[in-house]
N, C-alpha and C positions, 0 to 999 in steps of 0.2 A: 505495500499499500503507499504511496505516494504521500511525502508531506506538502499537504497545499499550500504550507504560508512560505518552503523554499521553493516551492515549483518556478521554472522558469519560462515566460511566454516566449516562445521558442517562433513567433511571429512576429514578434515584436523586439527582437534583440538587438541592443544597441551595441555600437563596438567597444570594447574592451581587449587592449592591447594584449592582454596575456592570452585569449582563446584566439585574436587575430592572429598572431603570432604562430600559435600549434598549426595553422591552415598553412601560412605561407610557409613556415619550414618543412611542413612536410611534401610538399607538392613535388619539390624535385624527385624526390626516392619514390612518390606514387606515379609520376609520370614515367619513370624508368621502370618500375614495377610490370607497368602495363604493356610498355613496348620496347623495352631493353631487350636485347637480342632477339626481337622479332625478324622476319623476312622482309625484303623491299614491299613484297606484293602487300603489306600488311600498313607498313609505314612510310613508304614514299611521297615523297613530296608530290606536287601539281605544278607549281612554277604559275598556278593561273589565282589572280586576285578574287575570281567569285568561287573556288573549290577550293579549298586548303584542303593540303594530303596533312597525317600525322605530323611530318618532318615540319612542313609550315607551321604547324601550331606550336610545334617546339621551338622553334625558329624565333615564332611571336612572342613569347613569353620571355625570353632568354631580350632579344629588342626593348619589349615594354621595361623590364628590369632596368636597363641600361639608360633608357631615354625617355621613359615616362614618369614614374611613381617616385623616384625618388629628388630627381631635378624638378619637378612641382613641387612636390611636400617642402624643398628647401627654398625656393620662391615663397612659400605660406610662412617658413617659419624666419626668411630675412625679412618679412615685414617692410620693404621700402617702401617707395613710392609707386614703383610700377610690380603690380602683382599678376602682371598678365603673364599666363603660363606660356611655357615653348610649345612651339607645335610640337604635336606627335606624329609620326608617319605611321599609320596604320600596317602599312607594307612594306617598311624599312627590311624585314627578315627575309625576303626575298634577294636582295640583292648580299645582305651581309652574309648568308648561310649557304651562299652560290660554292659549287666543290668539297662541300664538307659533310663524313659521314653522319650518320642519326648519333651512332656513339661520341662522338663528339661536341655535338649539339647538348646530350645530355649533361655530360661533363661540364660543359660551358653553362650551363644552366645552374646546376649544382653550385658550382664556384661563382657566380654572379649572385646569384641567391643570399648566398653566405655573404658575402660582402654588401649586399642591400641591408640585413638584417643587422649586421653591425652597426653599421649607419645609424638604424632605427635605434637601435639600444642607444647609443652615444646621444641621441637626443633626449634623453631623461624627460618624455613627454609626461605632462601635468595634464588634468582635466583642462584648465584653461588653455594651455598650448592647443590642444586638440579643437579647440572651437575658432582658432585663428583663422583668417579667410586668404584667399586667395581669387582668382579670375580665369574661370573657364571661357575658352573662344566661343562654348554654345550654350553652356550653361549660365555662366554669369558668374556671381558671387557661389563658391562652395570652401567648406571647410575642412580642416587638416581631418579629421574625424570622416567626413564622408569619403575623403580620399583614400583613405586608409583602408575603409570599409570595402569600398568598391573594387581594391587591389586584392583583396582575401574573394571577393565574389569574382571578378576575371578569371584567377586561378579556378575555381570552381567550374565558371562558364566552359573555361578549355579543357577542364578533365573530361567534362560532359560531353564536347566535341570532340574529344578523340575516343572516347566510348564510340558514339553515334559515328562516324568516318567507317570505324571498324566494324559495326555492326551491318551498317549497309550494305557490306562487301557479300556478306550472306543474306541478302534482302529476297533475292530470288529463291535460294538453296533452301529456306526455311517452308518454302511451299506455305500450305495452308496458315502453320504458326503465327505466321504472319500479324494475323488479325490478334492474337495474343500479344505482342511482343511490341509493346509500347514505344520501344527506341526506334523502332521501323515507322512510325506512324505521323 
């Protein structure tokens, strides 16, 4: 029996750095466990912006860690007059990953994520600092709390995307069971 007083409303969970870091820290190992050692039939990239393969998703996670989350958080934390975020190229991974093997990308993702989390730890974030704001080119003012929560959900979105890409390879092979496999809907 669950203690209602201590229950968490999972539909309305606010960002808590400890739980956020749990996901951010585990994502590289999760992705490696899903795709490390699999053949190119499962993991090849598509090199097309409208149809990513597993390789492309891993490259995107690296590119986002290098050019999106930390640089934008630093804009917020500096609180200078210009709080506009630097642009982010959502497709920058295609050029940066060219010629690499998936194993190299998985190693690179693990390394860059460790660096990013060390940077975040060094900020010694307080509740007040999490409420500081920057300016997103599309959404306008956003808080550091929102940016960091988005980073977590971005990871989870791309883990789901990897699973979906892989499942769709057997979309026809499952025959009538497709009706029961929500990942193929």
